FIDOGU-264218 format. One record per atom (N, C-alpha, C): residue in three letters; chain; atom name; x, y, z. Coordinates in steps of 0.001 Angstrom, whole numbers, plus 500000, padded with zeros to 6 digits. Layout:
<pts>
PT code unit site     px     py     pz
PT  Ala    A   CA      X      Y      Z
...
</pts>
This chain:
<pts>
PT code unit site     px     py     pz
PT  Met    A    N 600780 383238 566766
PT  Met    A   CA 600934 381992 566043
PT  Met    A    C 599723 381101 566309
PT  Gln    A    N 599333 380328 565319
PT  Gln    A   CA 598193 379448 565486
PT  Gln    A    C 598536 378259 566364
PT  Asp    A    N 597488 377599 566883
PT  Asp    A   CA 597693 376450 567756
PT  Asp    A    C 598066 375196 566978
PT  Arg    A    N 597564 375063 565768
PT  Arg    A   CA 597777 373846 565003
PT  Arg    A    C 598770 374105 563864
PT  Ala    A    N 599671 373180 563671
PT  Ala    A   CA 600675 373307 562617
PT  Ala    A    C 600013 373245 561244
PT  Glu    A    N 600612 373924 560283
PT  Glu    A   CA 600094 373888 558922
PT  Glu    A    C 600435 372577 558225
PT  Ile    A    N 601535 371963 558611
PT  Ile    A   CA 601927 370653 558080
PT  Ile    A    C 602137 369737 559276
PT  Glu    A    N 601543 368569 559220
PT  Glu    A   CA 601711 367598 560300
PT  Glu    A    C 602154 366270 559712
PT  Leu    A    N 603148 365676 560340
PT  Leu    A   CA 603678 364405 559896
PT  Leu    A    C 603751 363476 561096
PT  Lys    A    N 603232 362275 560938
PT  Lys    A   CA 603368 361261 561985
PT  Lys    A    C 604267 360166 561430
PT  Leu    A    N 605254 359788 562223
PT  Leu    A   CA 606123 358694 561838
PT  Leu    A    C 606372 357818 563050
PT  Ile    A    N 606944 356657 562823
PT  Ile    A   CA 607315 355808 563947
PT  Ile    A    C 608800 356012 564223
PT  Ser    A    N 609217 355603 565371
PT  Ser    A   CA 610561 355872 565869
PT  Ser    A    C 611629 354973 565256
PT  Asp    A    N 611505 354713 563978
PT  Asp    A   CA 612483 353905 563262
PT  Asp    A    C 613490 354841 562595
PT  Pro    A    N 614792 354686 562869
PT  Pro    A   CA 615795 355568 562267
PT  Pro    A    C 615756 355605 560741
PT  Met    A    N 615174 354594 560122
PT  Met    A   CA 615071 354548 558666
PT  Met    A    C 614321 355776 558125
PT  Tyr    A    N 613433 356366 558915
PT  Tyr    A   CA 612605 357473 558440
PT  Tyr    A    C 613205 358846 558714
PT  Leu    A    N 614357 358901 559371
PT  Leu    A   CA 614967 360193 559684
PT  Leu    A    C 615324 360983 558432
PT  Cys    A    N 615806 360317 557397
PT  Cys    A   CA 616207 361041 556186
PT  Cys    A    C 614999 361707 555532
PT  Gly    A    N 613855 361067 555535
PT  Gly    A   CA 612651 361665 554959
PT  Gly    A    C 612207 362895 555738
PT  Ala    A    N 612285 362823 557063
PT  Ala    A   CA 611921 363980 557899
PT  Ala    A    C 612887 365133 557648
PT  Arg    A    N 614185 364838 557553
PT  Arg    A   CA 615192 365883 557267
PT  Arg    A    C 614916 366548 555936
PT  Glu    A    N 614668 365747 554910
PT  Glu    A   CA 614429 366297 553574
PT  Glu    A    C 613174 367151 553537
PT  Leu    A    N 612107 366697 554178
PT  Leu    A   CA 610870 367464 554214
PT  Leu    A    C 611089 368824 554869
PT  Val    A    N 611696 368827 556032
PT  Val    A   CA 611933 370079 556759
PT  Val    A    C 612854 370990 555956
PT  Gly    A    N 613916 370438 555367
PT  Gly    A   CA 614834 371243 554566
PT  Gly    A    C 614155 371873 553359
PT  Cys    A    N 613310 371118 552677
PT  Cys    A   CA 612597 371642 551504
PT  Cys    A    C 611612 372741 551890
PT  Ile    A    N 610917 372560 552976
PT  Ile    A   CA 609975 373593 553414
PT  Ile    A    C 610736 374848 553836
PT  Ala    A    N 611833 374685 554547
PT  Ala    A   CA 612643 375845 554945
PT  Ala    A    C 613123 376611 553712
PT  Arg    A    N 613508 375898 552677
PT  Arg    A   CA 613960 376539 551436
PT  Arg    A    C 612823 377337 550806
PT  Arg    A    N 611620 376776 550783
PT  Arg    A   CA 610466 377478 550207
PT  Arg    A    C 610110 378723 551020
PT  Ile    A    N 610361 378682 552314
PT  Ile    A   CA 610094 379843 553161
PT  Ile    A    C 611082 380960 552844
PT  Gly    A    N 612294 380607 552426
PT  Gly    A   CA 613266 381619 552053
PT  Gly    A    C 614625 381494 552718
PT  Phe    A    N 614854 380434 553474
PT  Phe    A   CA 616165 380217 554082
PT  Phe    A    C 617169 379841 553001
PT  Asp    A    N 618430 380221 553196
PT  Asp    A   CA 619467 379822 552247
PT  Asp    A    C 619835 378353 552492
PT  Asp    A    N 620647 377809 551592
PT  Asp    A   CA 620988 376381 551665
PT  Asp    A    C 621654 376002 552981
PT  Met    A    N 622542 376861 553492
PT  Met    A   CA 623243 376560 554743
PT  Met    A    C 622250 376491 555906
PT  Asp    A    N 621345 377462 555998
PT  Asp    A   CA 620362 377435 557078
PT  Asp    A    C 619406 376248 556951
PT  Cys    A    N 619030 375897 555715
PT  Cys    A   CA 618166 374724 555509
PT  Cys    A    C 618835 373465 556049
PT  Ser    A    N 620126 373333 555766
PT  Ser    A   CA 620870 372169 556266
PT  Ser    A    C 620957 372166 557781
PT  Lys    A    N 621171 373335 558374
PT  Lys    A   CA 621259 373424 559832
PT  Lys    A    C 619919 373095 560489
PT  Ile    A    N 618824 373601 559930
PT  Ile    A   CA 617496 373320 560485
PT  Ile    A    C 617204 371829 560389
PT  Ala    A    N 617521 371226 559238
PT  Ala    A   CA 617317 369781 559068
PT  Ala    A    C 618170 368995 560061
PT  Leu    A    N 619391 369453 560315
PT  Leu    A   CA 620260 368801 561294
PT  Leu    A    C 619652 368882 562698
PT  Ala    A    N 619105 370033 563067
PT  Ala    A   CA 618479 370182 564388
PT  Ala    A    C 617313 369206 564539
PT  Val    A    N 616509 369056 563491
PT  Val    A   CA 615389 368106 563538
PT  Val    A    C 615914 366679 563651
PT  Asp    A    N 616938 366353 562892
PT  Asp    A   CA 617531 365019 562952
PT  Asp    A    C 618062 364711 564350
PT  Glu    A    N 618742 365665 564959
PT  Glu    A   CA 619265 365471 566318
PT  Glu    A    C 618127 365261 567312
PT  Ala    A    N 617072 366048 567178
PT  Ala    A   CA 615933 365914 568093
PT  Ala    A    C 615275 364542 567950
PT  Leu    A    N 615046 364120 566716
PT  Leu    A   CA 614426 362812 566488
PT  Leu    A    C 615330 361680 566975
PT  Ser    A    N 616616 361800 566716
PT  Ser    A   CA 617562 360782 567189
PT  Ser    A    C 617559 360682 568709
PT  Asn    A    N 617497 361838 569383
PT  Asn    A   CA 617446 361829 570851
PT  Asn    A    C 616177 361173 571367
PT  Ile    A    N 615064 361431 570701
PT  Ile    A   CA 613801 360800 571108
PT  Ile    A    C 613930 359281 570985
PT  Ile    A    N 614421 358827 569836
PT  Ile    A   CA 614546 357390 569600
PT  Ile    A    C 615527 356758 570593
PT  Arg    A    N 616676 357379 570756
PT  Arg    A   CA 617738 356798 571587
PT  Arg    A    C 617418 356887 573075
PT  His    A    N 617054 358064 573539
PT  His    A   CA 616903 358280 574980
PT  His    A    C 615457 358191 575456
PT  Gly    A    N 614519 358738 574692
PT  Gly    A   CA 613123 358726 575110
PT  Gly    A    C 612485 357355 574978
PT  Tyr    A    N 612716 356731 573821
PT  Tyr    A   CA 612116 355421 573561
PT  Tyr    A    C 613099 354266 573765
PT  Asn    A    N 614300 354536 574235
PT  Asn    A   CA 615301 353498 574481
PT  Asn    A    C 615472 352557 573289
PT  Lys    A    N 615546 353130 572106
PT  Lys    A   CA 615778 352418 570846
PT  Lys    A    C 614667 351445 570483
PT  Val    A    N 613455 351713 570935
PT  Val    A   CA 612291 350952 570482
PT  Val    A    C 611820 351621 569200
PT  Phe    A    N 611705 350860 568113
PT  Phe    A   CA 611525 351435 566790
PT  Phe    A    C 610085 351443 566275
PT  Asp    A    N 609098 351343 567154
PT  Asp    A   CA 607707 351353 566662
PT  Asp    A    C 606814 352320 567430
PT  Arg    A    N 607403 353343 568032
PT  Arg    A   CA 606649 354300 568838
PT  Arg    A    C 606355 355564 568023
PT  Pro    A    N 605265 356269 568323
PT  Pro    A   CA 604879 357426 567504
PT  Pro    A    C 605674 358695 567808
PT  Ile    A    N 605911 359446 566737
PT  Ile    A   CA 606501 360779 566817
PT  Ile    A    C 605708 361652 565846
PT  Trp    A    N 605362 362849 566285
PT  Trp    A   CA 604643 363792 565448
PT  Trp    A    C 605508 365029 565218
PT  Ile    A    N 605574 365448 563969
PT  Ile    A   CA 606296 366674 563620
PT  Ile    A    C 605283 367660 563056
PT  Gly    A    N 605265 368865 563610
PT  Gly    A   CA 604417 369934 563095
PT  Gly    A    C 605296 371053 562562
PT  Ile    A    N 604935 371580 561404
PT  Ile    A   CA 605726 372644 560777
PT  Ile    A    C 604791 373786 560411
PT  Ser    A    N 605159 374995 560828
PT  Ser    A   CA 604395 376187 560480
PT  Ser    A    C 605340 377308 560089
PT  Pro    A    N 605039 377987 558985
PT  Pro    A   CA 605849 379153 558641
PT  Pro    A    C 605488 380326 559544
PT  Ile    A    N 606447 381221 559727
PT  Ile    A   CA 606208 382486 560417
PT  Ile    A    C 606065 383542 559326
PT  Lys    A    N 605053 384366 559428
PT  Lys    A   CA 604801 385397 558424
PT  Lys    A    C 605957 386393 558369
PT  Pro    A    N 606236 386941 557176
PT  Pro    A   CA 607303 387944 557053
PT  Pro    A    C 607002 389193 557883
PT  Ser    A    N 608061 389865 558279
PT  Ser    A   CA 607940 391123 559016
PT  Ser    A    C 608956 392113 558451
PT  Ala    A    N 609034 393284 559043
PT  Ala    A   CA 609976 394293 558575
PT  Ala    A    C 611419 393827 558708
PT  Asp    A    N 611709 392997 559716
PT  Asp    A   CA 613080 392560 559975
PT  Asp    A    C 613407 391184 559420
PT  Ser    A    N 612398 390441 558997
PT  Ser    A   CA 612611 389046 558653
PT  Ser    A    C 611778 388660 557441
PT  Ile    A    N 612310 387769 556619
PT  Ile    A   CA 611521 387229 555521
PT  Ile    A    C 610524 386207 556053
PT  Gly    A    N 610566 385984 557341
PT  Gly    A   CA 609688 385014 557982
PT  Gly    A    C 610520 384015 558747
PT  Gly    A    N 609994 382859 558903
PT  Gly    A   CA 610720 381844 559641
PT  Gly    A    C 609921 380563 559692
PT  Ile    A    N 610318 379716 560604
PT  Ile    A   CA 609694 378402 560710
PT  Ile    A    C 609609 378006 562179
PT  Val    A    N 608493 377388 562528
PT  Val    A   CA 608322 376797 563855
PT  Val    A    C 608129 375307 563647
PT  Ile    A    N 608956 374524 564312
PT  Ile    A   CA 608885 373068 564221
PT  Ile    A    C 608588 372533 565607
PT  Thr    A    N 607521 371768 565705
PT  Thr    A   CA 607122 371158 566974
PT  Thr    A    C 607237 369653 566831
PT  Ile    A    N 607898 369030 567786
PT  Ile    A   CA 608051 367577 567772
PT  Ile    A    C 607463 367031 569068
PT  Asp    A    N 606483 366136 568940
PT  Asp    A   CA 605824 365509 570088
PT  Asp    A    C 606113 364017 570097
PT  Asp    A    N 606179 363461 571289
PT  Asp    A   CA 606367 362017 571419
PT  Asp    A    C 605575 361514 572621
PT  Glu    A    N 605592 360220 572802
PT  Glu    A   CA 604968 359584 573965
PT  Glu    A    C 606039 358909 574814
PT  Ala    A    N 607234 359428 574756
PT  Ala    A   CA 608357 358851 575501
PT  Ala    A    C 608257 359236 576974
PT  Lys    A    N 609197 358725 577744
PT  Lys    A   CA 609199 359046 579168
PT  Lys    A    C 609381 360555 579353
PT  Gln    A    N 608700 361076 580347
PT  Gln    A   CA 608799 362498 580633
PT  Gln    A    C 610022 362775 581490
PT  Val    A    N 610654 363897 581186
PT  Val    A   CA 611795 364352 581975
PT  Val    A    C 611588 365819 582299
PT  Asp    A    N 612270 366283 583308
PT  Asp    A   CA 612203 367686 583676
PT  Asp    A    C 612794 368507 582531
PT  Pro    A    N 612029 369448 581941
PT  Pro    A   CA 612564 370260 580837
PT  Pro    A    C 613857 370989 581196
PT  Cys    A    N 614029 371354 582450
PT  Cys    A   CA 615268 372025 582870
PT  Cys    A    C 616468 371085 582829
PT  Ala    A    N 616210 369787 582824
PT  Ala    A   CA 617289 368795 582795
PT  Ala    A    C 617767 368500 581371
PT  Met    A    N 617126 369108 580373
PT  Met    A   CA 617492 368870 578977
PT  Met    A    C 618729 369691 578638
PT  Lys    A    N 619879 369112 578950
PT  Lys    A   CA 621154 369780 578709
PT  Lys    A    C 622102 368781 578068
PT  Gly    A    N 622937 369306 577208
PT  Gly    A   CA 623968 368470 576606
PT  Gly    A    C 625104 368248 577593
PT  Arg    A    N 625955 367312 577266
PT  Arg    A   CA 627098 367060 578136
PT  Arg    A    C 628067 368229 578055
PT  Cys    A    N 628986 368269 578958
PT  Cys    A   CA 629991 369324 579017
PT  Cys    A    C 630819 369302 577727
PT  Leu    A    N 630978 370450 577100
PT  Leu    A   CA 631717 370513 575839
PT  Leu    A    C 633204 370211 576005
PT  Glu    A    N 633726 370356 577217
PT  Glu    A   CA 635130 370027 577456
PT  Glu    A    C 635359 368517 577471
PT  Asp    A    N 634296 367755 577633
PT  Asp    A   CA 634367 366293 577627
PT  Asp    A    C 634399 365838 576158
PT  Ile    A    N 635600 365702 575621
PT  Ile    A   CA 635764 365417 574196
PT  Ile    A    C 635636 363919 573953
PT  Arg    A    N 634530 363574 573285
PT  Arg    A   CA 634256 362194 572887
PT  Arg    A    C 633104 362225 571896
PT  Pro    A    N 632896 361166 571161
PT  Pro    A   CA 631811 361163 570182
PT  Pro    A    C 630439 361181 570869
PT  Gly    A    N 629481 361799 570188
PT  Gly    A   CA 628094 361779 570640
PT  Gly    A    C 627805 362755 571753
PT  Gly    A    N 626516 362876 572062
PT  Gly    A   CA 626092 363690 573185
PT  Gly    A    C 626008 365177 572915
PT  Leu    A    N 626068 365584 571642
PT  Leu    A   CA 626053 367008 571331
PT  Leu    A    C 624732 367475 570727
PT  Gly    A    N 623746 366605 570645
PT  Gly    A   CA 622478 366945 570004
PT  Gly    A    C 621804 368175 570584
PT  Val    A    N 621717 368253 571907
PT  Val    A   CA 621069 369401 572548
PT  Val    A    C 621851 370678 572245
PT  His    A    N 623175 370611 572271
PT  His    A   CA 623994 371788 571940
PT  His    A    C 623748 372221 570495
PT  Ile    A    N 623708 371279 569588
PT  Ile    A   CA 623493 371592 568173
PT  Ile    A    C 622132 372251 567983
PT  Ile    A    N 621098 371689 568579
PT  Ile    A   CA 619755 372248 568453
PT  Ile    A    C 619736 373688 568966
PT  Gln    A    N 620321 373921 570123
PT  Gln    A   CA 620315 375263 570709
PT  Gln    A    C 621159 376242 569906
PT  Glu    A    N 622220 375767 569285
PT  Glu    A   CA 623079 376638 568478
PT  Glu    A    C 622406 377030 567167
PT  Val    A    N 621709 376090 566553
PT  Val    A   CA 621104 376302 565236
PT  Val    A    C 619832 377139 565317
PT  Met    A    N 618986 376857 566276
PT  Met    A   CA 617666 377487 566334
PT  Met    A    C 617701 378758 567188
PT  Asp    A    N 616789 379685 566898
PT  Asp    A   CA 616708 380933 567659
PT  Asp    A    C 616051 380724 569019
PT  Glu    A    N 615034 379884 569057
PT  Glu    A   CA 614332 379587 570308
PT  Glu    A    C 614122 378082 570404
PT  Val    A    N 614354 377547 571581
PT  Val    A   CA 614174 376115 571829
PT  Val    A    C 613454 375974 573157
PT  Arg    A    N 612361 375216 573154
PT  Arg    A   CA 611594 375037 574385
PT  Arg    A    C 611181 373573 574517
PT  Tyr    A    N 611520 372962 575643
PT  Tyr    A   CA 611115 371596 575969
PT  Tyr    A    C 609959 371686 576949
PT  Glu    A    N 608935 370860 576735
PT  Glu    A   CA 607764 370866 577613
PT  Glu    A    C 607305 369438 577857
PT  Lys    A    N 606748 369212 579039
PT  Lys    A   CA 606052 367950 579278
PT  Lys    A    C 604669 368064 578654
PT  Arg    A    N 604232 367011 577985
PT  Arg    A   CA 602864 366971 577468
PT  Arg    A    C 601925 366641 578618
PT  Asp    A    N 600647 366888 578436
PT  Asp    A   CA 599675 366719 579526
PT  Asp    A    C 599684 365327 580143
PT  Ser    A    N 599545 364306 579325
PT  Ser    A   CA 599415 362969 579908
PT  Ser    A    C 600711 362163 579844
PT  Val    A    N 601339 362156 578700
PT  Val    A   CA 602540 361349 578517
PT  Val    A    C 603409 362008 577448
PT  Gly    A    N 604700 361838 577572
PT  Gly    A   CA 605599 362309 576533
PT  Gly    A    C 606069 363736 576690
PT  Met    A    N 606831 364139 575690
PT  Met    A   CA 607458 365457 575685
PT  Met    A    C 607122 366188 574395
PT  Arg    A    N 607313 367500 574427
PT  Arg    A   CA 607146 368363 573246
PT  Arg    A    C 608382 369250 573150
PT  Leu    A    N 608914 369361 571957
PT  Leu    A   CA 610021 370258 571661
PT  Leu    A    C 609512 371266 570642
PT  Val    A    N 609649 372542 570965
PT  Val    A   CA 609256 373607 570039
PT  Val    A    C 610520 374368 569662
PT  Met    A    N 610819 374387 568350
PT  Met    A   CA 612014 375059 567842
PT  Met    A    C 611590 376135 566850
PT  Thr    A    N 612144 377321 567006
PT  Thr    A   CA 611821 378440 566126
PT  Thr    A    C 613091 378977 565499
PT  Lys    A    N 613009 379264 564206
PT  Lys    A   CA 614126 379881 563488
PT  Lys    A    C 613559 380980 562600
PT  Arg    A    N 614121 382180 562736
PT  Arg    A   CA 613728 383303 561899
PT  Arg    A    C 614821 383565 560876
PT  Ala    A    N 614403 383930 559672
PT  Ala    A   CA 615361 384233 558607
PT  Ala    A    C 615492 385744 558500
PT  Pro    A    N 616682 386273 558686
PT  Pro    A   CA 616846 387723 558579
PT  Pro    A    C 616648 388191 557145
PT  Arg    A    N 616123 389393 557004
PT  Arg    A   CA 615936 389979 555679
PT  Arg    A    C 617289 390509 555203
PT  Ala    A    N 617682 390126 554014
PT  Ala    A   CA 618945 390619 553448
PT  Ala    A    C 618827 392125 553220
PT  Glu    A    N 619919 392821 553422
PT  Glu    A   CA 619940 394274 553231
PT  Glu    A    C 619489 394613 551817
PT  Gly    A    N 618493 395465 551724
PT  Gly    A   CA 618016 395913 550420
PT  Gly    A    C 617045 394969 549746
PT  Ser    A    N 616696 393853 550391
PT  Ser    A   CA 615762 392933 549750
PT  Ser    A    C 614355 393511 549824
PT  Pro    A    N 613559 393309 548781
PT  Pro    A   CA 612211 393890 548777
PT  Pro    A    C 611302 393181 549768
PT  Arg    A    N 610348 393920 550265
PT  Arg    A   CA 609313 393365 551125
PT  Arg    A    C 608070 393177 550278
PT  Leu    A    N 607247 392226 550640
PT  Leu    A   CA 606003 392036 549911
PT  Leu    A    C 605175 393310 549937
PT  Ser    A    N 605226 394038 551042
PT  Ser    A   CA 604438 395268 551162
PT  Ser    A    C 604987 396374 550270
PT  Asp    A    N 606237 396255 549774
PT  Asp    A   CA 606816 397256 548884
PT  Asp    A    C 606247 397159 547475
PT  Arg    A    N 605689 396050 547148
PT  Arg    A   CA 605153 395859 545795
PT  Arg    A    C 603774 396505 545725
PT  Lys    A    N 603638 397434 544797
PT  Lys    A   CA 602413 398225 544697
PT  Lys    A    C 601334 397510 543900
PT  Gly    A    N 601695 396519 543145
PT  Gly    A   CA 600726 395847 542288
PT  Gly    A    C 601412 395426 541018
PT  Cys    A    N 600644 395228 539967
PT  Cys    A   CA 601203 394806 538697
PT  Cys    A    C 600913 395853 537639
PT  Ala    A    N 601817 396026 536747
PT  Ala    A   CA 601623 396909 535601
PT  Ala    A    C 601690 396047 534356
PT  Val    A    N 600933 396414 533353
PT  Val    A   CA 600943 395672 532103
PT  Val    A    C 601911 396368 531167
PT  Thr    A    N 602862 395621 530651
PT  Thr    A   CA 603816 396169 529691
PT  Thr    A    C 603734 395362 528415
PT  Ser    A    N 604166 395949 527333
PT  Ser    A   CA 604137 395257 526050
PT  Ser    A    C 605518 394749 525711
PT  Met    A    N 605565 393553 525197
PT  Met    A   CA 606815 392967 524706
PT  Met    A    C 606470 392390 523351
PT  Gly    A    N 606711 393153 522306
PT  Gly    A   CA 606306 392701 520976
PT  Gly    A    C 604793 392752 520892
PT  Ser    A    N 604208 391682 520400
PT  Ser    A   CA 602752 391644 520285
PT  Ser    A    C 602077 391045 521500
PT  Lys    A    N 602866 390490 522431
PT  Lys    A   CA 602304 389875 523633
PT  Lys    A    C 602433 390849 524798
PT  Ser    A    N 601510 390809 525714
PT  Ser    A   CA 601647 391625 526915
PT  Ser    A    C 601898 390684 528083
PT  Ser    A    N 602650 391179 529013
PT  Ser    A   CA 602941 390385 530205
PT  Ser    A    C 602857 391260 531420
PT  Lys    A    N 602598 390655 532537
PT  Lys    A   CA 602531 391383 533801
PT  Lys    A    C 603898 391372 534438
PT  Thr    A    N 604336 392518 534886
PT  Thr    A   CA 605602 392601 535616
PT  Thr    A    C 605343 393292 536920
PT  Pro    A    N 605961 392875 537989
PT  Pro    A   CA 605755 393524 539274
PT  Pro    A    C 606347 394919 539270
PT  Met    A    N 605669 395820 539950
PT  Met    A   CA 606194 397169 540112
PT  Met    A    C 606991 397218 541398
PT  Gly    A    N 607882 398146 541492
PT  Gly    A   CA 608656 398293 542712
PT  Gly    A    C 610063 397781 542506
PT  Pro    A    N 610853 397771 543562
PT  Pro    A   CA 612258 397378 543439
PT  Pro    A    C 612429 395937 543085
</pts>
C-alpha cells in the first residue's frame, strides 16, 4: 500500500461536518464495489471515530483539525478490493492498547463506538503520531461474490454489429 492516501480531506472538529464525511466515505465505498449495507457500516465506523475524536480527544472543542485519508485496495483473486481509511488528529495522545470500548454487559446509552468500529472493519489500528495526536487506520475488504468476473478474466473487446452501428462489447463472462 502507498504511504499517501489517494483522497485527503481536512475538516475541523465541528459535529456539523460529520454528515459530509459519512457521505463522502459511503460514496467512495460504493464506487469501489461495496454493497449498500457495507457502505452504511463503513460510514458508521467513520462517524463513530470522528465523534470519539471530537468528544474524547478534543473534549468537545469544535475548531481543531482532523484529517481523513481514503485509499482503495486493488482487487485480488479473493476480493473486489477494499478501502483503507486513515484518520489523524492533534488530540491528546493515549496508549493505543487502552483504546477499548466499555463492557458490553453495562447496558446504557453511548460508549459503543470502539466496539462498532472493530465489528464493522476487518482491521483496526490505533497509533500515536510522532509529535502530537493519534492516528486510526481502518481497513475493509469486499469479498468477491461467487461467480463474479475478475478484471483479469476479460480478454479485451470485440467489435460486434448492431444494425448499421457497431459497438464494443466486453468479451468473457
